[in-house]
C-alpha positions in Angstrom: -22.1 -29.3 -31.0 -19.1 -27.0 -31.9 -20.8 -23.9 -32.5 -22.7 -24.5 -29.0 -19.3 -24.8 -27.2 -17.7 -21.6 -29.1 -20.8 -19.6 -28.1 -20.2 -20.7 -24.5 -16.7 -19.8 -24.9 -17.6 -16.0 -25.9 -20.0 -15.8 -23.2 -17.7 -17.0 -20.5 -15.4 -14.5 -21.9 -17.6 -11.7 -21.6 -18.5 -12.4 -18.1 -14.8 -12.5 -17.4 -14.2 -9.3 -18.8 -17.2 -7.5 -16.8 -16.2 -9.3 -13.7 -12.6 -7.7 -13.7 -13.7 -4.3 -15.0 -13.8 -2.7 -11.5 -16.2 0.1 -13.1 -19.4 -1.8 -12.3 -20.9 -3.6 -9.6 -20.8 -3.7 -5.9 -17.5 -3.7 -3.8 -17.4 -3.4 -0.3 -20.9 -1.8 -0.1 -19.5 1.2 -1.7 -20.9 0.5 -5.3 -18.6 1.5 -8.3 -14.9 2.6 -7.8 -16.0 6.0 -9.9 -18.8 6.5 -7.3 -16.5 6.0 -4.3 -13.9 8.2 -5.3 -16.2 10.8 -6.2 -17.4 11.1 -2.7 -17.1 14.6 -0.9 -14.8 13.0 2.2 -12.6 11.0 -0.4 -9.6 12.9 0.9 -10.6 12.9 4.6 -12.1 9.2 5.0 -10.3 6.1 6.4 -12.8 3.9 4.5 -10.9 1.2 2.3 -12.4 0.4 -1.3 -11.9 -3.4 -2.4 -13.3 -5.0 -5.4 -13.2 -8.8 -4.5 -13.3 -9.9 -8.1 -10.4 -7.6 -9.3 -8.2 -8.4 -6.3 -8.9 -12.4 -7.0 -7.5 -11.9 -10.4 -4.2 -10.0 -9.0 -1.1 -11.7 -9.0 2.3 -10.8 -8.4 3.1 -10.6 -12.3 0.0 -8.1 -13.1 0.0 -5.6 -10.3 1.5 -2.2 -9.6 1.1 0.2 -6.5 0.1 3.8 -7.3 0.6 6.6 -4.2 -1.3 9.8 -4.6 0.6 12.4 -2.7 -2.1 15.0 -3.0 -4.9 12.4 -2.0 -2.9 10.6 0.8 -4.2 7.6 -0.7 -2.8 4.3 -2.4 -4.1 2.0 -5.1 -3.5 -1.8 -5.9 -4.1 -1.9 -9.7 -4.4 -4.8 -11.7 -3.6 -5.9 -15.2 -3.2 -3.7 -18.4 -6.2 -1.5 -17.7 -5.1 -0.8 -13.9 -8.3 -2.0 -12.6 -8.6 -0.7 -9.1 -8.7 -3.7 -6.6 -7.7 -1.9 -3.5 -7.8 1.8 -2.5 -6.6 2.6 0.9 -5.7 5.7 2.9 -2.1 6.2 3.3 0.5 8.9 5.4 3.4 9.8 3.3 6.4 12.0 4.3 6.2 15.4 6.0 7.4 18.4 4.6 10.9 18.0 6.1 11.1 14.2 5.0 9.0 14.1 1.9 8.0 11.1 -0.2 9.4 12.0 -3.5 7.5 11.3 -6.7 8.8 8.9 -9.2 8.4 5.3 -10.2 10.5 2.7 -7.8 10.4 -1.2 -8.1 10.0 -3.1 -4.8 13.2 -3.8 -3.7 12.6 -6.5 -1.0 9.8 -7.8 1.0 9.8 -8.7 4.8 7.0 -9.7 6.7 8.6 -8.9 10.2 10.9 -6.0 9.5 12.1 -3.5 12.4 13.6 0.0 11.7 17.4 0.4 12.1 16.8 4.2 12.7 13.8 4.7 14.5 13.0 2.9 17.9 13.5 2.8 21.6 17.3 2.8 23.1 17.8 1.4 26.5 20.4 1.5 29.1 20.2 -0.8 32.3 16.8 -1.7 31.4 15.3 1.9 31.4 14.1 3.6 28.2 16.6 6.6 27.7 15.5 7.9 24.3 12.8 7.2 21.6 13.1 8.2 18.1 16.0 8.6 15.7 18.6 6.8 17.5 21.5 9.0 15.8 20.2 11.9 17.8 21.1 10.0 21.0 24.5 10.1 22.0 24.4 8.8 25.9 25.0 5.3 27.2 22.9 2.4 25.7 23.1 -1.1 25.9 19.8 -2.2 23.6 18.1 -0.9 20.7 14.7 -2.0 19.7 13.8 -0.9 16.3 10.1 0.4 15.6 8.1 -2.4 13.8 7.8 -2.1 9.9 5.1 -5.0 9.5 4.9 -6.0 6.0 7.7 -4.2 4.5 8.2 -3.2 1.0 11.2 -1.3 0.3 11.2 1.3 -2.5 14.6 3.0 -2.2 18.3 2.1 -1.0 17.7 5.3 1.6 15.4 3.3 3.4 12.0 4.4 2.1 9.1 1.8 1.8 5.7 1.0 2.3 4.5 -0.7 5.6 1.8 -1.2 7.9 1.2 1.3 10.8 -1.4 1.7 13.4 -0.6 5.6 13.0 -2.0 6.5 9.8 -3.3 10.2 9.6 -4.9 12.1 6.9 -2.0 14.1 6.1 1.6 13.8 5.5 3.6 13.2 8.8 5.8 10.1 8.3 10.0 9.9 8.0 9.5 9.4 4.0 7.9 5.9 4.4 4.3 5.0 3.3 2.3 4.3 6.2 -0.7 1.8 5.5 -3.6 0.7 7.7 -2.6 -2.8 9.4 -5.8 -4.2 8.2 -4.9 -3.4 4.5 -1.2 -4.0 4.2 -1.1 -7.8 4.2 -3.5 -7.7 1.1 -1.3 -5.8 -0.7 1.8 -7.4 0.3 0.5 -10.7 -1.0 -0.3 -9.7 -4.6 3.3 -7.8 -5.2 6.8 -9.2 -5.7 10.4 -7.8 -5.8 10.3 -5.8 -9.0 6.6 -4.7 -9.0 6.5 -1.1 -9.9 5.3 1.8 -7.1 4.2 4.8 -8.8 4.5 8.0 -6.5 2.4 10.8 -7.8 1.8 14.3 -6.9 
């Protein structure tokens, strides 16, 4: 009986390892992650790869995020083997306000964050300025910051990763990492303050 139980334990461990590999099997109908990344439209597609089995194994203590500036894509990585749970298009900082390479810890998480710099300025109920509030010097009585849903701050200077309805396949943000609205809650749920965000060129 003990031998049978030991064999069953080994079999379970092998199945778990295979399930978490992220390199075999179907995921979102795209096949293996290797096949997905090798597609000719990888740098232009808006498709999102997700391996449900790897994602299910992700916890706030075994994940990291990698942002690739060249590919304009980000991955949620799980475990020491850095298995890919999610690979999504993102939009990083334009040339004038680049997203800098480096490794940053997530400093804060806020579900419903609004920008303190970019938004809409009103005076007597009328919109008088849209964009960087620091560039408007006229009369105002109300400012409404642009929404930054599922905000994950990376720097004290205001750079973070957040949801956006404007994710283009080229760098065009003000330094932040814009992420599709459909994906950002899934990433947000699997990280915590201190989770590393690695930005690579």
